[in-house]
C-alpha positions as CSV (number, residue, x, y, z in Angstrom):
1,M,-21.1,8.6,-16.4
2,S,-21.5,10.4,-19.7
3,P,-22.0,8.3,-22.8
4,T,-18.8,7.6,-24.8
5,S,-17.2,5.0,-26.9
6,V,-15.6,2.0,-25.2
7,L,-11.8,1.9,-24.9
8,P,-10.7,-1.1,-26.9
9,F,-9.4,-4.0,-24.9
10,T,-5.9,-4.9,-26.1
11,G,-4.8,-7.1,-23.2
12,E,-2.4,-4.5,-21.9
13,R,-4.9,-2.6,-19.7
14,Y,-8.2,-3.7,-18.2
15,T,-11.5,-2.1,-19.3
16,P,-14.8,-2.3,-17.3
17,E,-16.5,-4.0,-20.2
18,C,-14.4,-7.1,-19.6
19,E,-16.2,-9.8,-17.5
20,R,-15.5,-12.9,-15.5
21,E,-12.2,-13.5,-13.7
22,I,-10.3,-10.4,-15.0
23,A,-13.1,-8.2,-13.7
24,Y,-13.0,-9.7,-10.2
25,E,-9.2,-9.3,-10.0
26,H,-9.2,-5.7,-11.0
27,W,-12.3,-4.4,-9.3
28,H,-11.3,-6.1,-6.0
29,R,-8.1,-4.0,-5.7
30,Y,-10.0,-0.8,-6.0
31,A,-12.7,-2.1,-3.7
32,L,-10.0,-2.6,-1.0
33,A,-8.8,1.0,-1.6
34,R,-12.3,2.6,-1.8
35,P,-13.0,3.1,2.0
36,L,-9.5,4.5,2.4
37,A,-10.1,7.3,-0.1
38,A,-12.7,9.4,1.7
39,G,-11.4,12.9,2.5
40,R,-7.9,12.0,1.2
41,R,-5.7,13.3,-1.6
42,V,-5.4,10.3,-3.8
43,L,-3.0,9.4,-6.7
44,D,-4.1,6.6,-9.1
45,A,-0.8,6.0,-10.9
46,A,-1.2,4.3,-14.3
47,C,-5.0,4.7,-14.0
48,G,-5.7,3.3,-17.5
49,E,-9.3,3.6,-18.6
50,G,-10.1,5.6,-15.4
51,Y,-12.8,3.4,-13.8
52,G,-10.8,2.9,-10.6
53,S,-10.1,6.6,-10.2
54,A,-13.8,7.3,-10.6
55,L,-14.6,4.8,-7.9
56,L,-12.2,6.4,-5.5
57,A,-13.5,9.9,-6.3
58,R,-17.1,8.7,-5.6
59,A,-15.9,7.5,-2.2
60,G,-15.0,11.1,-1.3
61,G,-11.4,11.3,-2.4
62,Q,-9.7,14.2,-4.3
63,V,-8.3,12.0,-7.0
64,L,-5.6,12.5,-9.7
65,G,-5.5,9.8,-12.3
66,L,-2.2,9.6,-14.3
67,D,-1.4,7.5,-17.3
68,I,1.2,7.6,-20.1
69,G,-1.4,6.8,-22.8
70,A,-2.9,9.8,-24.4
71,D,-5.8,7.6,-25.6
72,A,-6.5,6.4,-22.1
73,I,-6.5,9.9,-20.6
74,A,-8.7,11.3,-23.4
75,H,-11.1,8.4,-22.8
76,A,-11.1,8.8,-19.0
77,R,-11.8,12.6,-19.2
78,A,-14.7,11.9,-21.6
79,R,-16.2,9.1,-19.6
80,Y,-15.5,10.2,-16.0
81,G,-14.5,13.9,-16.2
82,A,-17.7,15.1,-14.7
83,E,-17.1,13.3,-11.4
84,P,-16.5,15.8,-8.5
85,G,-13.0,15.7,-7.1
86,L,-11.6,13.8,-10.1
87,R,-9.0,15.0,-12.7
88,F,-6.8,13.2,-15.2
89,E,-3.4,14.0,-16.5
90,Q,-1.1,12.4,-19.1
91,A,2.2,11.6,-17.4
92,D,4.9,9.0,-17.1
93,V,4.5,7.5,-13.6
94,T,8.3,6.9,-13.4
95,A,8.9,10.7,-13.8
96,L,6.7,12.6,-11.3
97,D,9.1,15.4,-10.3
98,H,6.5,18.0,-11.3
99,L,4.3,16.9,-8.4
100,P,5.0,18.4,-4.9
101,A,6.6,16.2,-2.3
102,A,4.3,14.7,0.4
103,S,1.2,15.7,-1.6
104,F,-0.8,12.5,-1.4
105,D,-2.4,10.6,1.5
106,L,-3.2,7.5,-0.6
107,I,-1.4,6.2,-3.6
108,A,-2.8,3.3,-5.6
109,S,-0.8,1.7,-8.4
110,F,-2.3,-1.7,-9.5
111,E,-0.6,-4.0,-12.0
112,T,1.9,-1.3,-13.0
113,L,5.3,-2.6,-11.9
114,E,5.5,-5.5,-14.2
115,H,5.0,-3.2,-17.2
116,L,8.1,-1.1,-16.3
117,E,11.9,-1.6,-16.3
118,A,12.3,1.5,-14.1
119,Q,10.6,0.0,-11.0
120,E,13.1,1.5,-8.5
121,R,12.4,5.0,-10.0
122,L,8.6,4.4,-9.7
123,L,8.8,3.5,-6.0
124,D,11.3,6.3,-5.3
125,G,8.7,8.7,-6.7
126,F,5.9,7.2,-4.6
127,A,8.0,7.5,-1.5
128,R,8.6,11.1,-2.2
129,L,5.0,11.9,-2.9
130,L,3.5,10.0,0.1
131,A,2.5,12.4,2.9
132,P,3.2,11.6,6.6
133,G,0.5,9.1,7.7
134,G,0.0,8.2,4.1
135,L,-0.6,4.7,2.5
136,L,0.6,3.1,-0.7
137,L,-1.2,0.2,-2.3
138,V,0.8,-1.5,-5.0
139,S,0.1,-4.8,-6.7
140,T,1.9,-7.1,-9.2
141,P,1.7,-10.7,-10.4
142,D,3.7,-13.3,-8.5
143,K,6.0,-14.6,-11.3
144,R,6.1,-18.1,-9.8
145,T,2.4,-18.7,-10.1
146,Y,1.5,-16.3,-12.9
147,T,4.2,-17.3,-15.4
148,D,6.4,-20.2,-14.2
149,L,3.7,-22.6,-13.0
150,A,1.2,-21.5,-15.7
151,G,3.8,-22.0,-18.4
152,T,2.7,-18.9,-20.2
153,Q,4.1,-15.4,-20.8
154,N,2.3,-12.1,-20.9
155,P,3.8,-10.1,-23.9
156,H,2.9,-6.8,-22.2
157,H,5.0,-7.5,-19.1
158,V,8.6,-6.2,-19.1
159,R,9.9,-7.2,-15.6
160,E,7.9,-9.6,-13.5
161,L,8.9,-10.2,-9.9
162,Y,9.0,-13.1,-7.5
163,R,7.7,-12.5,-4.0
164,D,11.2,-12.0,-2.5
165,Q,12.2,-9.5,-5.2
166,F,9.0,-7.5,-4.7
167,E,9.6,-7.3,-1.0
168,A,13.2,-6.4,-1.5
169,L,12.1,-3.4,-3.7
170,L,9.7,-2.2,-1.1
171,A,11.7,-2.7,2.1
172,P,14.3,0.2,1.9
173,R,11.6,2.7,0.9
174,F,8.7,1.7,3.2
175,P,9.6,0.5,6.7
176,A,6.0,-0.5,7.5
177,R,4.4,-3.1,5.2
178,R,1.6,-5.7,5.0
179,L,1.7,-8.2,2.1
180,F,-1.6,-9.6,0.8
181,G,-2.0,-12.5,-1.7
182,Q,-4.8,-12.3,-4.3
183,K,-6.3,-15.2,-6.2
184,L,-9.6,-16.1,-7.7
185,L,-10.9,-19.1,-5.7
186,F,-13.8,-21.5,-5.8
187,Q,-15.3,-21.1,-2.3
188,S,-18.3,-21.8,-0.2
189,V,-18.9,-18.8,2.0
190,L,-20.6,-18.8,5.4
191,W,-21.3,-15.3,6.9
192,D,-22.9,-14.0,10.0
193,L,-26.3,-12.5,9.0
194,E,-26.7,-10.6,12.3
195,G,-23.3,-8.9,12.4
196,T,-19.6,-9.3,12.2
197,G,-17.2,-11.7,13.9
198,P,-13.8,-13.3,13.5
199,A,-13.0,-14.8,10.1
200,A,-12.3,-18.5,9.7
201,A,-11.1,-20.3,6.6
202,S,-10.2,-23.9,5.6
203,T,-8.7,-25.6,2.6
204,D,-9.1,-29.2,1.4
205,T,-5.6,-30.4,0.4
206,E,-4.2,-33.8,-0.6
207,G,-3.0,-34.2,3.0
208,G,-6.5,-33.4,4.4
209,L,-8.3,-30.4,5.7
210,V,-6.1,-27.5,6.9
211,D,-6.9,-24.2,8.5
212,G,-6.5,-21.0,6.5
213,L,-6.3,-20.3,2.7
214,A,-3.5,-22.7,1.7
215,Y,-3.1,-21.4,-1.9
216,E,-0.2,-19.8,-3.6
217,P,-1.3,-16.3,-4.6
218,M,-1.6,-15.3,-8.3
219,Y,-1.0,-11.6,-7.4
220,L,0.8,-9.8,-4.6
221,L,-0.6,-6.6,-3.1
222,A,1.5,-4.6,-0.7
223,A,0.2,-2.0,1.7
224,C,3.2,0.3,2.4
225,A,3.7,3.2,4.9
226,R,6.3,4.8,7.0
227,E,4.3,4.5,10.2
228,P,3.1,1.0,11.3
229,G,-0.2,2.3,12.7
230,V,-1.3,3.3,9.3
231,L,-1.6,-0.4,8.3
232,E,-3.9,-1.3,11.2
233,T,-7.1,-0.2,9.4
234,L,-6.7,-2.8,6.7
235,P,-8.7,-6.0,7.0
236,A,-7.0,-9.4,7.3
237,L,-9.4,-10.8,4.7
238,S,-11.2,-9.0,1.9
239,L,-13.9,-10.6,-0.3
240,H,-15.3,-9.2,-3.6
241,G,-18.0,-10.5,-5.9
242,D,-20.6,-9.4,-8.4
243,L,-24.3,-9.9,-7.8
244,A,-24.7,-11.3,-11.3
245,E,-22.0,-14.0,-10.5
246,S,-20.5,-13.7,-14.0
247,V,-17.8,-16.2,-13.3
248,Y,-20.2,-18.8,-11.9
249,A,-22.7,-18.1,-14.8
250,D,-19.9,-18.7,-17.3
251,Y,-18.9,-21.9,-15.5
252,R,-22.5,-23.2,-15.6
253,D,-22.9,-22.3,-19.3
254,E,-19.7,-24.2,-20.1
255,V,-20.8,-27.3,-18.1
256,R,-24.1,-27.2,-20.0
257,R,-22.3,-26.9,-23.4
258,N,-20.0,-29.8,-22.5
259,R,-22.9,-32.0,-21.4
260,A,-24.9,-31.2,-24.5
261,A,-21.8,-32.0,-26.7
262,A,-21.2,-35.2,-24.8
263,A,-24.9,-36.2,-25.3
264,H,-24.7,-35.4,-29.0
265,I,-21.5,-37.4,-29.4
266,A,-23.1,-40.4,-27.6
267,H,-26.1,-40.1,-29.9
268,L,-23.9,-40.0,-33.0
269,E,-21.9,-43.0,-31.8
270,A,-25.1,-45.0,-31.1
271,E,-26.4,-44.1,-34.5
272,L,-23.1,-45.1,-36.1
273,A,-23.2,-48.4,-34.3
274,R,-26.7,-49.0,-35.4
275,L,-25.8,-48.3,-39.1
276,R,-22.8,-50.7,-38.8
277,G,-25.1,-53.4,-37.5
278,Q,-27.4,-53.1,-40.5
279,S,-24.6,-53.4,-43.0
């Protein structure tokens, strides 16, 4: 990676200098796509800063990163342009008629839909560009958990979708689909140190311990294809973390700060009580 200035974080697009939960969410999607990129023609639609396009190119893909932002494309070219098999172009991802039909084996478009009103046109374009045997990975927040239950609104989102709306958009264009939920979880993980085996999960609920991950997802990620067999290579469960454990480190720092503040408040209250007793 050549040295270059950092693209400012405005809240509209992720940059790799961001840490904690937003980093886990964004990197995990590309980590899922990474092993699928080798030897494939890849489109990263709305690539933003370009970090994901670069990751897919390093995995052996021939990657085209597209974004409507001139600043994002200029930054991506400066920062990642030397990566083999990677190129960037400025383009509106809802207007891709200049690209040949069936010209990509893997299309990734993460957290793009909610920023667009022309969602049908975007997906029509992806359907046209996807080659036989190709795979589309597309993600978006689940409006129920992301907005309704959280009681907040993202000013950069134009058209958020509920799960049934998301599936209704995909169904007429992609007959084969698998829908994944994504959410940052506090988990204890046990793994086989000698090899791989079947995955098992449990969730502690008000009603007791239940099998599986009994959460409502924050984000929805759909894997779409025309042929059902294309989806068989995807895992049932995908985990992603960082060795520095930035989310956990931030949690521990916050606990320490809260405990120190509580101890200081207790000390001040005791001193105030002492002074009152002397008066």
